[in-house]
C-alpha angles and dihedrals in degrees: 000000000000116000130209108267090221108040104011093239119135109294116239102177144014128232111204094192091057094032086226139135108220140184117226095263095050091044089057092046093050099040099044091058094093145340093266092053092048089058091063112118112231129194122214116235119231109264088222108041102006095233118141116281129207089252115106132171143174135202140085095286129020121201113247110254140148129242138174132227119241092259094052092043088051086047091228116122106002094060088064091047093053093049093049093047092049093044091240117144117198110231096023093106105101119176111225095183096074094112111119 
């Protein structure tokens, strides 16, 4: 998982101008420093796989929110990643109580 470049918490967004992954708190700290920093465009990271999402925003303080990348929204590749990380295997659930 991507970590915040300033405090090592879980990263929530990416600032291309600073080339930094940031958590919400550090993003506010960095981008409320001055008017020029507040104009930096930031991209929200997917809450599942942490890849870049289509969501972008600017301003001194962005409201914490969640977003999904195109793959996760389409439920293509990230569903497999979640199952392998959790140790779940689709189709492994076999009912043994089927005797009648």
